[in-house]
Structure formats: structure tokens, C-alpha cells
N, C-alpha and C positions, 0 to 999 in steps of 0.2 A: 088822694086819688096821684097816680103817678099817670102819662102817659107816653110810652114808647113807639116811637113810631117802628116797623117792621115784621115782624113772626113772631108769634108765640110758638114753641115746639117742645115736646117729651125731651128729655136727656139725651144727649148722642152717646154712642157706642163706637168704641176704640176696637175691633173684632182683632188688630194682630199688633202687637206691640212689642217691643224688648226692651223696657224699661230700666233693667239690669245694666245697658250699655248709653246709658246716657251721659256720662264723662266723656265719651268720644265726641261730643259736640262740637263742629268745627275742625277733627281731630284729622280728617281724613278729605282728600282731594274729590271731589265731583267729576261723573262722568270718563271713570277711568276703566271702566269697564270689573267685571265679577274677580276677575285673577286676582286684580292689583287691590280690588279692596278687598279681597280676602288677605290679599297678603301684609297691608297697611294695618288691619285689625291684628293682626299676628305680632307685627311691631312694635304695635303702638301699647296693645292693653294694660301691657305691664308697668306703663310710665307712671302709673296713678294710684294714689294712696289709696287703703278700704275708709279714709275717710271724704278725702274728693266724690268718691261714686258715692258715696252714699248722700251727701249735701247732694250730686245732682241727679240722684232719682227723687230725692226730697221736691226737689223746685222741678223735675220734668212733672211728678206727681200732682203739685199744686195749681201746676198752669194746665195739668189736664182738667182738673176739677171744676176752674174757675172759666175757663172755656166751655162749659158745660157738659165734658165727657161724666156721665154716671157707673158705667161698664168698662173692660179692661179685659181682653183675652192675650195675657201675656204672657212670653216664653219665657221660661229659666233654665239656665244652664248653670247656678247656683245657688245657693242660699242668699246671698247678698242683699237680693230684694225682700224679703220677707219679713222684715222689723217695719220698712218702711209700708209694707202695705197693712201692715197690723192696725197701725193712725191712720189709715188714711180712710176719707169719707168715700173713695171710690171703691166700687165693689169688683173688686179682680177677679179671674180664673188664670190658675198658673197653670202652666203646657209644660214639664219635665220633658225636655222633645233628647228622646235616642238615637245615636248616631256611634258611626265606629265602623270600617273598612277594614280596620288591623287589630283594633282596641276595643270591647265595645263600652260604651259608660253609661248601661243599665242599672248596674249595681248604684252605681251613685244616684242617678233618676231616682230609683227607689227610698233612695234615704230621704228627698224630698217629697213626699209624700206624707209624711208628717205633717205636714203645711195645709190650714184649712185651704179646702177649694183648689187643690193640685189635684192633676191626674199626672198620664203617663203620655206622650203622642211620640209618634216616628217623624224623625227631622224632615224626613222628604224620601222620594223614591230610587235615589245615586247613592246616600251615603247613609244604609242602615242595612247589612246582611240579612238574609232568608231569617234565618232561625229566629233575629230577634224581633222584626218586622212581624212574623207571626204572633209571639209571644205578648209585644204589645198592643197590635191590634184587636187579639180573643179575652183581652182585659173583661172581668166582669162588671164595667162601667158606666153609669148613664151619663157619663159626659161626652161629651164630643171629642173625633179625635182632628187634630188640627196640622194638617200637611204641607210643608212647599211643593207647590206646584207648577213645571210648565214656568220658571222665571227667566227660564234658555233655553235657548234649541238645541243644545247640548245637551239636556238631559233626553230627549229623545234619542238624539244622535249615540248616545253611548249606547244603547241596545240595538246598535246595529253593526257597533265596533266602530264608528266614525265621528270626527268632532273633539274640540279642546277640551273637553273632559273625558273623554277618552285617553288621548294623546296624556295628559297631564297622570292621569291612573298608571297608566304604561311605564310613562318615566320615573313613578317613585314604587312601582310595585306595587301595589293594589289590585287584588283579586276580586271580583265582585260574582257571588254566588247566585244573583237574582236573572244573569241576562240572558234565560232561556226564554222568557215572557219576553213579546213580542215588542211593546212597547210602554212609557209608564204608566199609561191609564189600566191597560192589562193586568198591569202588579196591583195598581190600586183595586180593581175589581174582584181580583182575587186574593186577596188582603183582608181587605175591609170588610169586616159583615157587613150584609146590606140592612139591618136591621141597628145601625152604631149609627148616630149622626156623625154628621163628616162635616169637617172645613175645609176647603181647599186654596192657596193663600198665594196670591201672587196672580197665578193664568196669563201668565204674557202673551203665550203661544200657543193658547188652545187652540185646537182644531173642533173641527164639527164630528170629526171619529173620537177623539177624544171625549167629549161628552155621552157620545150613542154609548160609548163601549162602559161609562161608566154610571151613568142614569137607568141603564137597561137592567142593571145589580142592583137597583137603589129602591129601599123601599122607606128606610127612614129620610130624613130631610138631611141636603145637600146644598151648603153655604159654600159660594164662590168670592172669596174676599180681595178685593183692589185694594194696593197701595200705590197707585202713581207716582206719585211725588218718590217713592223711595227709587223705583224703575228707573226713573230720572235721574236722580242722583248716581248712583250704580252705575248703568251702562248709558245714559242718555237717550235711551227708548221711552215712548210715549203708549197711551194704553192700547193694545193692538185688538184684545181680544172682547173689547167691552159692548158692540153692537152686535156681535156674535151671541154672546148671553143672555143680551136683551130679548134677542130677535128668538131664542130658547126658554123665554120666560122661567130664566131660570132665578135663584134667590140670592140677590149677589149681596157683601156687605161691605165695609170700607175699614181699611185699618193702613195706620201709619208709619210701620217698621219702626226702626228704631232712628235715633238724634247721632247714631254713629252714619245714617243713610238716609235724615232729612233734615231739613233746619226748622222744624219743629213738629209739636204731636197734636197738631190741632185738624181736628176732624174739617172744621168748615172750610179749609186751607186746603184739604185733601179733596173734597167735592167741589172746589173752583178748578180743577185739571180734566173734569167732565162735561166738557163744552158741548153744549146738544142734546144733553139729559135734561128732562124736565126737573124742575126744582122738586115737584111732589115725591117726583118717583127717587131722587136725590136724597131727599129727607127719608123716605122709607126702607132703603140701604141704611141710612147710617142711624136708623130709631128701631123702629119694629124688628126689622131683618137681622141687626146684631145682637139685640136682646134675646130672640129667641133662639139664634146661635150658641149661646152662650147659657144658657137659660136662667135669665135672668129678670124680674121685670122692673119697670121705669119707675123712678121716683121721684126726679129732678126735671124742673121745667126751666128753659134756656130763651131767651131773646137775641134773635136775628138781626141783625143794622146790617144799614147800607143795602136795602134791597132795591132792585128795580121793578118796581109794583107794575107797571105796564107792561111787560114780555114774563115776571115772575120770573126772574133769573138774580140767582148771586152777581156780584159784581169784585172788581178788588176792594172795594171797602167792605166787604161784609164781614162781620163778627158776629161772635156769639160771646152770650154775658149769661153768665146763672142766674135766675130771679130766686127759683127756691134749689 
């Protein structure tokens, strides 16, 4: 018999990740803003061989498993991560994300549906034209949609003809056929079937009005996924909507985003960013809520060390280790 001081917990769930970008660890300078991040991605992503990419994904997958992650909601833009997932003990659901304002990638995304546990999803409310948005949301699939939502205030400003996103689109000649909607939330409500499970990811600038518009439309579960360390890495922002989501008693999940925008894929490290949230609530977000969102059952058990037992809080020393 062994004694482990700390907590025993069901396996963790990373509700939003981009494993295929693991080769970009430490490649992009932090806190430069989303425009600089996107430009750096475009400039650096061709500097790596297929072998380097595969090895980086294997390391990321192994690290997540060892740190107690049982399941991952993973965004895919190509086939490169599927061989790694095939031999992984982690249960993945892959979301092939559809986007394109000038040229749609929907045909390429449909080719990825041969892989197990893979479904289509719109990338966001600002990067996909209306026909593709409607087509993807109307897919006869029991899988949830996983949509990037309100990561930046410019997403809402686009719909009123303002902001950096609007100015960028105008400068490169992008036209959007969906700006008749009053806001991104209205577009979600109009396009996502009310009985289709939905994961909204990032939610940095969500308002009460956004929540009301979306939730008044919903009958299926809606999960609000937070990736605080990624938001800090890309734009230097702290989680701003956490208390609003909690006040509305919404189902919150936790993700890491990618190693292009994070220093690790550790859910425990992600939970440390939520100062003031009780530990039992954090673990609900990172276990049960994430598992329900992805439609999986927990298989493993983990040990979390470095706990402040008196106040039931995580500490800077807290770590997760897989037991089963």
C-alpha cells in the first residue's frame, strides 16, 4: 500500500486543443496580439519537416496522458495528427474546422471524416461564409459543434463595420455575406440547431446579452470552454468573463489551445489561472463537464499533489500524475 498526500480525482479532459501545432512550441513570441500571432504562424509553419511535426505531436500526446488527461477535443486542419491518435491511450474527438472567406476548405475537411471520432465544425463566426456555416451546422451528427467565440472584441465590432478585423478584411478585399446579423451571438442562434450540442471556445469578451441571445435559443447542452493561458500568451489578457459565466450557472469546460500559444498542454496549470474559484468547481469543469461535452466516459484516475488542504486550493506546486 502506498500513501499519496493530495487528492484522488477522475481523469482530466482537455476540451479544446490543437495537437497538430505542437511543433510550434516556443516558436512565437508571447503577448504580441492576435494579428502578430497569426502572421508568425504563417511565417513559421513551413519551417518544420513532417518528421519534426510527428515527433512533437507524440511528445505532446504522451505528456497529456502522463499528466492525467483522458480525453481531448482536438481541432484538425489536416491529417497529420491521426496516426498519433490511432496509437494513443487518450480518447480524442477531432473537429475538422471549416473556414474560408475567399475560398472554402469544406471539401478538404469532408475528406478527414474517414478518421474515427471526427466531425465537422465551423471555425468561428467571423471566418466562414453563410452557406458553409449553415451546411456544417445542419450536418446530421450527434457530435457537438466546437466554435471559437468572442476571443477578441473585434469579432463583435466586425458586425457593425468597425475594429481591426473589419479594417483588415477591407484592406485585403475579403467580403462577408453574414454581416446582416446584429452580432456573433445572433449568428450562432440563427445557424446552430437548438437541439445540437454546442461548445463555445475562449469567451474572453462575452456579455450578458450574448449569453441571453444564445441560451434563449438552446435546448441541447451548451458548454463554455475557457483557455486562459492561451489568451494570456497571445494577447496578454486575463480571463474576463469567468464570473459572468459562473453567475449564469453555465456549464464551463477547460482547454489548453495549442503549443503555438501555450507553454504546455497541462490542464492543472490551466486551472491555476482561475484565482478565487473553489477547487471542487474547477475540477468539475476539468472532468465531468468536459467529458459530457465530448460525449465520453471517464476511464482513469489521477493524483493531484501540492494541494493547500486547509483552504482546498491549488498551489504553484500542484501537479497531476496518472494512477490508472
